[in-house]
MARNUZA-418967 format. One record per atom (N, C-alpha, C, O): residue in three letters; x, y, z. Coordinates in steps of 0.2 Angstrom, whole numbers, plus 5000, padded with zeros to 4 digits. Example, Ala and Ser with C-alpha at 12.3 -4.5 7.8 and 13.67 -1.06 7.14 Angstrom:
ala506649725039/ala506249785039/ala506649845039/ala507149835042/ser506449895035/ser506849955036/ser506450005039/ser506750065040/
//
This chain:
met447952444652/met447352444647/met447652444640/met447252414636/his448252474637/his448452454630/his448652394629/his448752374623/his448752354634/his448952274633/his448352234631/his448352204626/his447852244636/his447252194635/his446752234630/his446352194626/gln446852284630/gln446552324623/gln445752344625/gln445352374620/val445452324631/val444852344634/val444852404635/val445152414641/val444652464633/val444652544634/val444052564635/val443952624636/asp443452524635/asp442852544637/asp442352494638/asp442452434637/asn441752504641/asn441252444642/asn441052414636/asn440752354635/gln441052454630/gln440752424624/gln441252374620/gln440952334617/arg441852384621/arg442252344619/arg442352274621/arg442452264627/pro442252224616/pro442452144619/pro443152144620/pro443552174617/val443252084626/val443952064627/val444152034620/val443751994617/pro444652044618/pro444952014613/pro444951934613/pro444951904619/lys444851904607/lys444851824608/lys445651804610/lys446151844609/gly445551744615/gly446351714616/gly446451744622/gly446951714624/thr446251804626/thr446351824631/thr446251774637/thr445651754638/lys446751754641/lys446751704646/lys446551744654/lys446951794656/phe446051734657/phe445851754664/phe446251724670/phe446251664670/phe446451764674/phe446751724679/phe446351654684/phe446651604687/pro445651664682/pro445451604686/pro445551544682/pro445351494684/gln445851544676/gln445951484672/gln446651444674/gln446851394673/tyr446951504678/tyr447651454680/tyr447451434688/tyr447751384690/leu447051454691/leu446651424696/leu446351364695/leu446551324699/gln445851354691/gln445551294688/gln446251234686/gln446251174688/asp446651274683/asp447151204681/asp447451184687/asp447751134687/cys447451214693/cys447951194699/cys447451164704/cys447651154709/gly446651154702/gly446151114706/gly445951154709/gly446051144715/tyr445651224708/tyr445251264711/tyr444551264707/tyr444451264701/glu444051264712/glu443351274709/glu443251354708/glu443351394713/thr442951364703/thr443051444702/thr442151474701/thr441651444697/val442051524704/val441151554702/val441351624701/val441751654704/phe441051644696/phe440851724696/phe440151744697/phe439651714695/ile440051784700/ile439351814702/ile439251894703/ile439551924707/gly438851914699/gly438851984697/gly438952024692/gly438752004686/lys439152084692/lys439252124685/lys439952114683/lys440452104686/trp439852114677/trp440552094671/trp440552154667/trp441052194667/his440052164663/his440052234659/his440652244655/his440852294655/met440952204651/met441452194647/met441252164641/met441152104641/gly441052204635/gly440752194630/gly439952214629/gly439552194625/his439852264634/his439152304635/his438652254639/his438652244645/asp438152224633/asp437752204636/asp437752114635/asp437252074636/asn438452094635/asn438552034634/asn438451994641/asn438852024646/asp438051944643/asp438051924650/asp438251844649/asp438151814654/glu438551804642/glu438651744643/glu439251734647/glu439751774648/pro439251664649/pro439851634652/pro440551654650/pro440651644644/arg440951674654/arg441651684651/arg442151624654/arg442051584659/pro442651624650/pro443251574651/pro443351574659/pro443151624663/gly443551534662/gly443951524669/gly443551514674/gly443751504680/phe442851504674/phe442351484678/phe442051424678/phe442051394673/asp441851394683/asp441451334684/asp440651354684/asp440251314681/his440551394688/his439851424689/his439851494687/his440351524688/trp439251524685/trp439251584682/trp438651614684/trp438051574683/val438651674686/val437951714687/val438051784687/val438351814691/ser437751804681/ser437851874679/ser437151904676/ser436651874677/phe437251954673/phe436652004670/phe437052054663/phe437652064663/lys436652074659/lys436652124655/lys436952194657/lys436652244659/gly437552204655/gly437752274656/gly437752304663/gly438052274667/gln437452364663/gln437452394670/gln436952354675/gln436952364681/gly436452304672/gly436052264676/gly435452324680/gly435452384678/thr435052314684/thr434652334687/thr434552334695/thr434752274697/tyr434452394699/tyr434452364705/tyr433952344708/tyr433952334715/phe433352324704/phe432852294707/phe432552234702/phe432352254696/asp432452184704/asp432152134700/asp432552104694/asp432252094689/pro433152084696/pro433652064689/pro433452014686/pro433051974688/glu433652004680/glu433651944676/glu434351914677/glu434851954676/leu434451854678/leu435151824679/leu435151784674/leu434751744672/asn436051774671/asn436051724667/asn436551664671/asn437151674673/ile436151614673/ile436451564676/ile436751504673/ile436351464671/asn437451504671/asn437851464668/asn437251454661/asn437051404659/gly437151504658/gly436951514651/gly436151494651/gly435951484646/glu435751494657/glu434951494657/glu434951574661/glu435351594665/arg434451604658/arg434251664661/arg433551654665/arg433151604663/lys433451684671/lys433051674676/lys432951744679/lys433351784681/ser432151754681/ser432151824683/ser432051824691/ser431751774693/phe432251864695/phe432151864702/phe431851924704/phe431951984701/glu431551914710/glu431151994714/glu431552004719/glu431651954722/gly431752064720/gly431952094726/gly432752134724/gly432852134718/tyr433052164728/tyr433552194728/tyr434152154725/tyr434252104726/asn434552204721/asn435152164717/asn435752144722/asn436152104721/ala435852174726/ala436452144731/ala436252104735/ala436652054736/asp435552094738/asp435352054742/asp435351984737/asp435651934740/ile435051984731/ile435051934728/ile435651904726/ile435751844727/leu436051944723/leu436851904722/leu437151884728/leu437551834728/thr437051904734/thr437251874740/thr437051804741/thr437351764744/asp436351794740/asp436051744741/asp436351704738/asp436551654741/gln436451704731/gln436651664725/gln437451644729/gln437551584729/ser437651684731/ser438551664733/ser438451624739/ser438751574740/leu437951644744/leu437951584749/leu437651514748/leu437851464751/asp437251514743/asp436951454741/asp437551424737/asp437751364739/trp437951454732/trp438451424730/trp439051384735/trp439351334733/leu439151414740/leu439651424745/leu439351334749/leu439651284751/glu438551344749/glu438351284753/glu438451204750/glu438651154752/thr438351224743/thr438351174738/thr439051164734/thr439151114730/arg439651194736/arg440251194732/arg440451114733/arg440151064736/lys440951104731/lys441351034732/lys441751054737/lys442251084737/lys441551034742/lys441951034749/lys442751004749/lys443151014753/glu442850964744/glu443550944745/glu443950984740/glu444550954739/lys443751034737/lys444151084733/lys444251144736/lys443951164741/pro444851184734/pro444751244735/pro444451294731/pro444351274725/phe444351344733/phe443851384728/phe444151464728/phe444451504731/leu443851474723/leu443751564720/leu443151584720/leu442851554715/leu442851634724/leu442151664723/leu442351744722/leu442551784726/tyr442151744715/tyr442351814713/tyr441651844713/tyr441251824709/leu441451894718/leu440651934719/leu440751994717/leu441252024720/ser440352024713/ser440452074709/ser439752114709/ser439352104705/tyr439652154715/tyr439052204715/tyr439152244709/tyr439652264706/lys438252254709/lys438252324704/lys438252384708/lys438452434706/ala438052384716/ala438152434721/ala438852434721/ala439152394719/val439152504722/val438552564722/val438752614716/val438852664717/his438552574710/his438552624705/his437952674703/his437352654704/phe438252724701/phe437652784699/phe437152764694/phe437352734690/pro436552784695/pro436252824700/pro436152774708/pro435852724708/phe436352804712/phe436352764719/phe435652754722/phe435252804724/thr435452694722/thr434752674724/thr434852624729/thr435152564728/pro434752644735/pro434752604741/pro434152544742/pro433652554739/ala434152494745/ala433652464747/ala433052504750/ala433152554754/pro432552464748/pro431952514752/pro432052524760/pro431852574764/arg432152464762/arg432152474769/arg432852534772/arg432852554777/his433252544768/his433752604770/his433552654767/his433952704768/ser433052664762/ser432752734760/ser432752794765/ser432452794770/lys433052844764/lys432852914768/lys433352894775/lys433452934780/arg433652834776/arg434052824782/arg434652874785/arg434752884790/tyr434852914780/tyr435352964782/tyr435153044779/tyr435453084779/glu434553044777/glu434353114774/glu434253164780/glu433953154785/gly434653214778/gly434653274784/gly435353264789/gly435453304793/gln435753214788/gln436353204792/gln436753254787/gln436853264781/pro437153294793/pro437753334790/pro438253294785/pro438353234786/ile438353334779/ile438853324774/ile439553354776/ile439553404779/pro440153314774/pro440753354775/pro441053384768/pro441453354765/tyr440653434765/tyr440853444759/tyr441553474758/tyr441753514761/pro441953444753/pro442753454751/pro442753514751/pro442353554750/ala443453544753/ala443653614752/ala443653624744/ala443453674742/thr443853584740/thr443953584732/thr443253584729/thr443253574723/met442753594733/met442153594730/met441753654728/met441353654723/ala441953704731/ala441753774730/ala442053804724/ala442553784721/asn441653844719/asn441753884715/asn442053934716/asn441753994716/thr442753934717/thr443054004721/thr443753984716/thr443953934714/glu443954054716/glu444554074711/glu445154034714/glu445454004710/glu445154014720/glu445753984723/glu445853904720/glu446353874719/asn445153894720/asn445053814717/asn445253804710/asn445653754709/tyr445053854705/tyr445053844698/tyr445753904695/tyr445953894689/ala445953944699/ala446353994696/ala446953964691/ala447153984686/thr447353904693/thr447853884690/thr447753814687/thr448153784684/gln446953794688/gln446853714685/gln446853734677/gln446753794675/pro446753674673/pro446553684666/pro445853694666/pro445453664670/arg445653724661/arg445053754660/arg444453694659/arg443853714660/trp444653644657/trp444053584657/trp443953554664/trp443453524665/val444353574669/val444153564676/val443453604678/val442953574680/glu443653664678/glu443153714679/glu442553704675/glu441953714678/glu442653694668/glu442053684664/glu441653624665/glu441053614662/arg441953564668/arg441653504670/arg441153514675/arg440853464675/arg441053574679/arg440653584684/arg439953584682/arg439453554685/tyr439953614674/tyr439253634672/tyr439053574667/tyr438453574665/gly439353514666/gly439253474661/gly439053404665/gly439053394671/ile439053354662/ile438753274665/ile439353264670/ile439953284669/his439153244677/his439653224681/his439953294685/his440353284689/gly439453354683/gly439853404687/gly439253434692/gly438653424689/ile439353464698/ile438753474703/ile438553524702/ile438053534705/asp438653584697/asp438353624695/asp437853604689/asp437353634687/his438053554686/his437453514681/his436853514686/his436353544683/met436753484691/met436253474695/met435953534696/met435353534696/gln436253594696/gln435853654700/gln435453694693/gln434953734694/thr435853684687/thr435653734682/thr435153694678/thr434753724673/gly435053624678/gly434553594675/gly434953524672/gly435553524671/ala434553484670/ala434753424665/ala434953434659/ala434653394655/leu435353474656/leu435453464649/leu435453434645/leu435453444639/asp435653364648/asp435653294643/asp435153254645/asp435153194642/his434653274650/his434153234653/his434453194658/his434053144660/asp435153204661/asp435353154665/asp434853154672/asp434753204675/pro434653104674/pro434153104680/pro434553114687/pro434653064690/val434853184688/val435253194693/val434953224699/val434553274698/pro435053204705/pro434653244711/pro435153304713/pro435753314710/asp435053344718/asp435453394720/asp435853354724/asp435753294727/phe436553384725/phe437053354727/phe436953324735/phe437353284736/asp436553344738/asp436553334745/asp436053264745/asp436253204747/glu435553264741/glu435153204738/glu435653144736/glu435653094739/leu436053154732/leu436553124728/leu436953084734/leu437053024733/tyr437253124739/tyr437653104744/tyr437353044749/tyr437652994751/trp436653074752/trp436353034756/trp436152974752/trp436352914754/asn435852974746/asn435752904743/asn436352854742/asn436352794742/phe437052884741/phe437652854740/phe437752804748/phe437952754748/cys437552844753/cys437852824759/cys437252764761/cys437352714764/glu436552784759/glu436252734761/glu436252664756/glu435952614758/thr436452674749/thr436652614746/thr437252574748/thr437352514747/ile437852614751/ile438352594753/ile438252544760/ile438652504762/his437652564763/his437452534770/his437252464768/his437452414771/gly436752444762/gly436352404760/gly437152354759/gly437252294761/leu437552394755/leu438152334753/leu438552314760/leu438752254760/asp438652344763/asp438852324769/asp438552274773/asp438852234776/glu438052284773/glu437552224777/glu437652154773/glu437752104777/asn437752154767/asn437852094762/asn438552064763/asn438752004764/leu438952114763/leu439752084764/leu439652064770/leu439852004771/gly439452084775/gly439252054783/gly439151984782/gly439451944784/arg438551974778/arg438251904778/arg438851864774/arg438951804776/ile439251884770/ile439651834768/ile440251824772/ile440451764773/leu440551874776/leu441151864780/leu440851824786/leu441151774788/asn440251834789/asn439851794794/asn440051724793/asn440251694797/tyr439851714787/tyr439651644783/tyr440451604784/tyr440451554787/leu440951644782/leu441551624782/leu441851604788/leu442351564789/asp441651644793/asp441851634801/asp441451574804/asp441851534807/gln440951574803/gln440451524807/gln440551454803/gln440351404806/ser440751454798/ser440951394793/ser441651364795/ser441751304793/gly442051404798/gly442851394799/gly443151414793/gly443851414793/leu442951434787/leu443251444781/leu443651504782/leu444151514778/ala443551544786/ala444151614787/ala444651594788/ala445051634786/gln444851544791/gln445551524795/gln446051514788/gln446651514789/asn445651504782/asn446151474777/asn446051504771/asn446351474766/thr445551574771/thr445351614766/thr445551674765/thr445451714770/leu445951704759/leu446151764757/leu445451814756/leu445051794752/val445251854759/val444751894757/val444951964754/val445251994758/val444851984748/val445052044745/val444352084744/val443952054741/tyr444352134746/tyr443552194745/tyr443952274743/tyr444352304745/met443652274736/met443852334733/met443452354729/met442952314727/gly443452414727/gly443052444721/gly443352444714/gly443952424714/asp443052454709/asp443452464703/asp443652524700/asp443952524694/asn443552574704/asn443752644703/asn443652684709/asn443352654714/gly444052744710/gly443852794715/gly443152824712/gly442852814707/phe443052874718/phe442452914715/phe442452984719/phe442552984725/ala442353034715/ala442353094718/ala441653114721/ala441153094718/leu441553144727/leu440853164729/leu441053234731/leu441253254736/gly440953274726/gly441053354725/gly441753384725/gly441853444724/glu442253334725/glu442853354725/glu443153394719/glu443153364714/his443353454717/his443353494711/his442753504708/his442753524702/gly442253484711/gly441553504708/gly441253444704/gly440653454702/phe441653384705/phe441453324702/phe440953284705/phe440953294711/tyr440653234702/tyr440353184704/tyr440453124700/tyr439953124695/asp440953074700/asp441153034695/asp441853024696/asp442153044701/lys442252984691/lys443052964690/lys443152984684/lys442853034682/arg443652944681/arg443852964674/arg444253024673/arg444353054668/asp444653034679/asp445153084679/asp445753064683/asp445753014685/ala446253114684/ala446853084687/ala446953114693/ala447453114697/phe446353154696/phe446453164703/phe446453114707/phe446353064705/glu446553104715/glu446753064719/glu445953024720/glu445952964720/glu445453074721/glu444853044723/glu444652984716/glu444252944717/ser445052994710/ser444852944704/ser445252904704/ser445152844702/ile445952914705/ile446352854704/ile446352804710/ile446352744708/arg446352824717/arg446352794722/arg445752744724/arg445252764727/val445952684723/val445452644725/val445352604732/val445752584735/pro444752594734/pro444752574742/pro445052504741/pro444952484735/met445352474746/met445452404746/met445652394753/met446052434756/leu445252324755/leu445352314762/leu445552234761/leu445452214755/ala445852194765/ala446052124765/ala446052094771/ala446052134775/arg445852034771/arg446151984777/arg446251924776/arg446051894771/gly446451884780/gly446751814778/gly447251794782/gly447451834787/pro447451734780/pro448151704786/pro448651734785/pro448751754779/gly449051754790/gly449651784790/gly449451854790/gly449951894791/ile448951884789/ile448951974790/ile448651994796/ile448051994797/lys449152024799/lys448952054805/lys448552104806/lys448652154801/pro447952104811/pro447552154810/pro447752224811/pro448152234816/gly447652284807/gly447852344807/gly448352364801/gly448552424800/thr448552314798/thr449152314793/thr449152374787/thr448852354782/thr449352424787/thr449252464781/thr449852464775/thr450452474777/ile449752454770/ile450152444765/ile450352524762/ile449852564760/lys450952554762/lys451052604759/lys451352624754/lys451452684752/glu451552554750/glu451752574743/glu451152564737/glu450652524738/met451352594733/met450852594728/met450652534724/met450952514719/val450252494727/val449852434725/val449352464719/val449052514720/gln449252424714/gln448652434709/gln448252384708/gln448352324710/asn447752404704/asn447252334704/asn447652284697/asn447352234696/ile448052304693/ile448552244691/ile448752194695/ile448852134694/asp448852214702/asp449252174707/asp448752114709/asp448952064713/ile448152124708/ile447652084711/ile447652004709/ile447751954713/ala447651994703/ala447751934701/ala448451894703/ala448451844705/pro449051934701/pro449651884704/pro449751884711/pro450151854713/thr449351914714/thr449251904721/thr448751834724/thr448951794728/leu448351844720/leu447851784722/leu448151724719/leu447951674722/leu448551724714/leu448851664711/leu449451654717/leu449451594718/his449751694719/his450251694724/his450051644729/his450351594731/ala449551674732/ala449151644739/ala448851564738/ala448851524742/ala448751554732/ala448451494730/ala449151444727/ala449051384724/gln449751474730/gln450351424726/gln450251404719/gln450351354717/ala449951454714/ala449851434708/ala450351434703/ala450451494700/glu450651384701/glu451251384696/glu450951404689/glu450551364686/leu451251474685/leu451051484679/leu451551444675/leu452051424677/pro451351434669/pro451651394664/pro452251434660/pro452151494659/ala452751414659/ala453151454657/ala453051494650/ala453451534648/asp452551484646/asp452351504641/asp451851544642/asp451451554637/ser451751564648/ser450951604650/ser451151684647/ser451751704647/pro450651714646/pro450751784644/pro450951814650/pro450651794655/lys451351874650/lys451651904656/lys451051954658/lys450751984654/met451151954665/met450651994668/met451052064670/met451652064671/asp450652114670/asp450852184671/asp451052194679/asp451552224681/gly450552164683/gly450652174691/gly451152114694/gly451452074692/arg451052134700/arg451652094704/arg451152084710/arg450652114712/thr451452014714/thr451052004720/thr451152054726/thr451752064727/phe450752074729/phe450852114736/phe450752074742/phe450852094748/leu450652004741/leu450651964747/leu451051974753/leu450851994759/pro451651974751/pro452151994756/pro452052054759/pro452052054765/leu451852104756/leu451652174760/leu451052164765/leu450952194770/leu450652114761/leu450052104768/leu450352064774/leu450152074780/arg450752034772/arg451051994778/arg451652014782/arg451951974786/gly451752074781/gly452352114783/gly453052074782/gly453552064787/glu453052034775/glu453652004774/glu454252044770/glu454052094766/lys454752034770/lys455352064766/lys455252044757/lys455051994755/leu455352094754/leu455252084747/leu455852064744/leu456352074747/asn455752034738/asn456351994736/asn456652054731/asn457252044728/lys456252114730/lys456552154724/lys456152224727/lys455652214730/pro456452284725/pro456052354727/pro455452354723/pro455452344717/trp454852384727/trp454352394725/trp454252454719/trp454652494719/arg453752454716/arg453852514710/arg453852584714/arg453652584719/asp454152634710/asp454152694713/asp453852754709/asp454052814710/phe453352724704/phe452852764700/phe452352724698/phe452452664697/ile451752754696/ile451252714693/ile451152764686/ile451352824686/leu450752724681/leu450552764675/leu449852744675/leu449652694677/tyr449452804673/tyr448852814673/tyr448452844665/tyr448652894662/glu447952794662/glu447852824656/glu447052814656/glu446752764659/tyr446652854653/tyr445952854651/tyr445952894644/tyr446252954643/his445552844640/his445252864633/his444652884633/his444152854635/trp444552964629/trp444052984628/trp443452944625/trp443552894621/glu442852964629/glu442352914628/glu441752974626/glu441653024629/trp441252954621/trp440953004616/trp440353024621/trp440053074620/asn440152974626/asn439652994630/asn439753034636/asn439353054639/phe440453034637/phe440653084642/phe441153124639/phe441753124641/pro440953174635/pro441453234631/pro441753284636/pro442253314634/ala441553284642/ala441953344646/ala442553314648/ala442953354650/gln442753254649/gln443353224650/gln443753204645/gln443453164642/pro444353234645/pro444853224639/pro445253154641/pro445353134647/thr445453124635/thr446053084636/thr446453094640/thr446653154639/thr446653064645/thr447153084650/thr447853024651/thr447752964653/leu448353044650/leu448853014653/leu449253044658/leu449353104658/ala449553004664/ala449753024671/ala450352984673/ala450352924671/ile450753014677/ile451252984680/ile451153004688/ile450953064690/arg451252954692/arg451252984698/arg451652944703/arg451652884702/thr452052974707/thr452652944712/thr452352954719/thr451752974720/asp452752954723/asp452552964729/asp452353024732/asp451853044736/arg452653064728/arg452353144730/arg452253184725/arg452153234726/trp452353174718/trp452253204712/trp451753174707/trp451553114707/lys451353224703/lys450953204699/lys450953244693/lys450953304693/tyr450953204687/tyr450953244681/tyr450553214676/tyr450453154675/ala450153264673/ala449553244670/ala449553284663/ala449653344664/tyr449453244658/tyr449453254651/tyr448653254649/tyr448253214651/tyr448453304645/tyr447753304643/tyr447853314635/tyr447953364632/his447653244632/his447853244623/his447353274621/his446853264623/gly447453314615/gly446853344611/gly446553404613/gly446053424610/his446753444619/his446553504622/his446953554620/his447553544621/trp446753604619/trp446953674618/trp447053694627/trp446653734629/asp447353664630/asp447353674637/asp447953664640/asp448453644636/ile448053684647/ile448653674650/ile448753594653/ile448153564654/asp449253564655/asp449353504659/asp449253524666/asp449153584668/ser449453474670/ser449453484677/ser450053444680/ser450253394679/leu450253484685/leu450753464690/leu450553474697/leu450353534698/his450653424701/his450353434708/his450753404713/his450953344712/asp451153444718/asp451453414723/asp450953384729/asp450553414733/leu450953324730/leu450553284734/leu450653294740/leu450253274744/glu451253314742/glu451553324749/glu451253394752/glu451053394758/thr451353444748/thr451153504751/thr450453514749/thr450153554753/asp450053494745/asp449453514742/asp449153444740/asp448953424734/pro449053404746/pro448653344745/pro447853354742/pro447553314740/asp447653404742/asp446853414738/asp447053434731/asp446553434727/glu447653454729/glu447653464721/glu447353524720/glu446953524714/arg447353564724/arg446953644723/arg447453684719/arg447253734716/his448253664719/his448553724714/his449053684711/his449453644713/asn448953704704/asn449253664697/asn449953694697/asn449853754696/leu450453684698/leu451153714696/leu451353704690/leu451953724688/ile451053694686/ile451353684679/ile451553754676/ile451853754671/lys451353804679/lys451653874675/lys452153904680/lys452453954678/val452253874686/val452753914691/val453453884689/val453553824689/pro453953954687/pro454453944685/pro454953884688/pro455253844686/ala454853904695/ala455353854699/ala455253774698/ala455653734700/phe454753754696/phe454453684694/phe454453654687/phe454253594686/gln454753704683/gln454753694676/gln455353624674/gln455253584669/glu455853624678/glu456353564679/glu455853504680/glu455753464675/lys455653504686/lys455253434688/lys454653424683/lys454553364682/ala454353464682/ala453853464676/ala454153414669/ala453953364666/ser454653454667/ser454953424660/ser455153344662/ser455053294659/gln455553344667/gln455653264670/gln455053224670/gln455053164667/leu454553244673/leu454053194673/leu453653194666/leu453253144665/arg453653234663/arg453353224656/arg453753174653/arg453553124650/glu454553194652/glu454853144648/glu454853074651/glu454853024647/lys454753064656/lys454653004659/lys453952964658/lys453952904657/leu453552994657/leu452752984655/leu452852954650/leu452552904649/phe453152984645/phe453052974638/phe453552914637/phe453252864634/his453952914639/his454552854638/his454352794642/his454652744640/glu453852794647/glu453652734649/glu453052704645/glu453052644644/phe452652754644/phe452052724639/phe452352694632/phe452052644629/glu452852734629/glu453152704623/glu453452634623/glu453352604618/lys453852634630/lys454252564631/lys453752524631/lys453952474627/ser453152524634/ser452752474634/ser452252464630/ser451752424631/gly452352494624/gly451852494618/gly451152534620/gly450652504618/gly451052594624/gly450652634625/gly450552694620/gly450052724621/leu450952704615/leu451052764611/leu450952744604/leu451252694603/his450652774600/his450652774593/his450952854590/his450552894587/leu451552854592/leu451952924589/leu451852934582/leu451952884579/pro451752984579/pro451853004572/pro452552994570/pro452752944566/ile452853014573/ile453653034571/ile454152984577/ile454052984583/arg454752954574/arg455152934581/arg455552994582/arg455753034578/val455552994589/val455953044593/val456653024595/val456852974599/pro457053064591/pro457853054592/pro457953054600/pro457753094604/ala458452994601/ala458652994608/ala458853064612/ala459253104609/gly458653074617/gly458853134621/gly458553184620/gly458653234623/glu458053194615/glu457753254613/glu457153244618/glu456953184620/pro456953304622/pro456353304625/pro455753304621/pro455653334616/tyr455253264624/tyr454553274621/tyr454353334619/tyr454053344614/his454253374625/his454053444624/his454353494618/his454053534615/asp454953474617/asp455253504613/asp455253484604/asp455453514599/arg454953424605/arg454953414598/arg454553444594/arg454053474596/lys454753454586/lys454253484582/lys454053434576/lys454353394572/gln453353444575/gln453253394569/gln453553414562/gln453453474561/lys453853364558/lys454053394553/lys453853364546/lys453853294545/asn453753394542/asn453353364535/asn453853304533/asn453753274528/
//
């Protein structure tokens, strides 16, 4: 994020940014974007790298959307996900058959407020809900957590915000209704994904097409008392992803820490696209060998970094920097008179017990904190007021006049 500088939905993409589909165009691909973009807030204009463009302003609407199709706006009647799928299938039918293609289909669903297609309304109402253990407002869940975690229950994106009243006039149903609406909205999304996959199968394109299906973020449904993202808990930072294509055996599971920054390098690798020598360096790396069960030419990453910058319209969630390994996670909350977080994901996968004040884990916390700030500073992600002498721990430094 600190490299591309788009830290929220309102900020426009810096001029001169090169999008990965431009590299695909350079090697003969026909490219299309259909759906939600939402970088630059309400700007729905065609972006670089796409031969065909279908989008809408901001979050868009679930019903009767206005679409910008290659610079011309047109109104449609119906459910957003159905219409975007229709647009995709129409393009697949009329594309240049002699050229390989990239179809980037970006649905609005299932963005809050979850709104199902009328045909699925009330489909799951009354069905049992698997309430997460960390949802309960108990001492065990909050005794060791930072204060903001418990307090977020009562603000926007907190489940007790639903029960105590819409303090900021947020149209939130009770939790059960929220959950059922989510499932019903997902149901319609699954239907439309099925339409795309069926077309690829029936047309024969599936034999030579890599399909990557993923969300843009994780989402809590009651965990820690939240319904949203924007935090460093597992439900937020883990993004669902499925893939199928040539060389991928059914049932393959990737255990390595793959990130969203790896998507572009992977698609370019699959397309055998060669980047020019003067191309900007990408942060991620291809995970195509992992999908295909091939041997890596160098070890995979053993940690990931997380960053979230405070937004004025979501004040309950502080700026958060975090580092996660295969077992440990350290989260630093900037600007809060509060404690940080240390979790052992092996013994406490639900992250109920914050170990930050336990004497036996002080050395581990110090190591991870030092690594966190070192890696962010090394990659240009910090703006420190002073230079820290080599070897001096970050948590011991004192601001000097």
